[in-house]
N, C-alpha and C positions, 0 to 999 in steps of 0.2 A: 546491549545487553538479554541476551535469552535464555527462556531456563527451558529445561531437556527435562520432558514426558517421557522419553524413553518412546520403545518402544508396543507400544497402542492403538488401537481403530477410534485414533481423536483426528474426524473434519469433518470441517465446513462443506456443503451441509450438507448434515445426514435426511432426507428423507424420513417419515413414520410413512410407512407400505404397511396396508389392510392385506395379508395374501387370506385369499379364500377356498375350497375345494369342499367339494362332496365328499362321502365319505359310500361303500355302497351300497348304506341301502338309501339314499339321494336325503342324508341328514350333514347341516352346511355347519361346514367351524372353519372359524378365522384364530389368524393372527399376527399379530403386530413385528414389525423385525424395518431393524434402519439403516440392514448395512446388505447393501444393495445397489445399483442403477443398473440402468442402460447399457449394456455387452456390446451394441451394433446395430444397424439400423430396424432393426426387426427383434435382437433379441433383451433380453432381463435376465438376470442373474444377479443369484441373492444367495446367503447363504444360511441356507435349513438347517440345524439339524436333524439328522434322523428321527429327535423320541419323539421328532413335536403330530401328533392327529395328525394335524393338518398334513401336516407331510406323508403322514403313511397314506392318506389322503389324497394327494397328488400320485405319490406312487399306487397305487389303482386305477386315479383316473384318467390319470392323462394326460391334465388340465387344469390349470387353472385364476385365480383374476388376482389380479394387485390395485387395490383401490389408494386411493391416496389420503390417506387422514384432511383430518378437516378439526379448527377452532369449538367449531356446533357441537361437534359429540364424540369432544379429547377427555370424557368421561369412559364412555363406551370402548373406542383404542386404544383405552389404555390399559383400561380391564380382559380385550382380550388379548393383553400381552403378560397378561396378570396371572390371567386362570391357563390349569388348561384341560384341553380339550378331550384326554386321556380320564380327570376327573370332578370331572365336570359338567355331565352326555351332554344339557340346553346351554351354552356357553353362550351359543350364536344367539340363540334368544334372548336371554340372559340377559346381552349386552343391550339388545333393543336393538338391534341391528334383523333385517327383514331380505329371502332372499330371493330375489328372484334370477332364475334360469339364463345361460345367456345364449343368446341366440348363435355362439360361431363357436365355444367350445362349450363339455360338459363341466360345467362351473357354478358357481352364482357369485349377480353382484347383490354390491350391496348397493338395496334402494335407498342409504340414507345419504350415500358418500358417492359422491357429483360426479368424479372423475374416476376412470378402470380400465386400464387394462384387463385383457381378453387374451390365454394365454397358456396355448402349447407345450407341453412338459416337449424340449428338447434331451435334456441330463440331466441324471442328478447322481454326483460320486457322496457317497457313505463321510470317504477317507476327510476329506477337504471341505467338505457339506455346500459346496456345490450349484444350488440346483442352476438350470438355462431355459428359461422360457422360450418360444415364438410367439410373439406380438403379432394375431389376428385378427384386431379390432382396438380400439380404444372409442371408449366411449363417455360423453357429457354430457349429464342430464341439462335440459333445456333452460333449468330456470339459477344454471351458473353464464349461464351469455349473455354476450348486453347483443344492441341491437344488426350489431351489422350480423354476429353467427355467431362474431366469435366471444375465448375464454376472459372474464371476467375475473380476474384475480382474485382484489376484491373478496368474488363471495361468495370465491374454493377456501378465498382463508384458511390456506394446506397449512401444516404444521411438520416443522424439522424437525428433527433430533437435536437439543445441545447435548454432545458427551462431555466436556470437561464440564459443567455444571448441571447434567441429573438435566435439566429441564424442559420442557417442551418448549417452540417457541414459531408463534406465527405469523406469517410473514406477510405477503402487502406493498413494500414501497418499494412502487422502480424508481430503478439509479440509470437509467438506463436504453441507449433500442446496444444489440447484439448485433454486434456483425458487419458497424455501423461505421466508413473512414472517417466521419467526424470526428471519432472516440481515440482517433491516432495524435499521437504525440509527437508536437511537433518541434 
């Protein structure tokens, strides 16, 4: 037996992205978004409505960053999703975030969040709210790397959104090796 939930945006996993952009005065703003993902080898697509201050900033600067929310900064990541940059002018700083200008695009890296996609705006459709960005660099803070220089998931402690229950879930347990012939059911 199955329970039907209807046509709703309910899916696992839903990453918790923190989208950041500078405004025309180079003041950083950020927002929390869970509707998005990789859509091409070097593209990310996000569903962001036009009234967000961050979206307005992206359209001005034609650039943005996408950081992965983590368990250590859960409160700050949630805060930027609850408060509007249109109303709270120093929202980024109030969240406790520190902006560092990207070397690759005219957008802020969030120093506290370890993994960041640095993106150039490709397109934005106000009617569908679909924003597409070209990923020009992925930067990772060395504090979450292992001795071989690989990302250590346990050190990152990324969050996903549980849309069924309205909770953040911390990732971390490895279930198997991806794209491995040993996983094939026989």
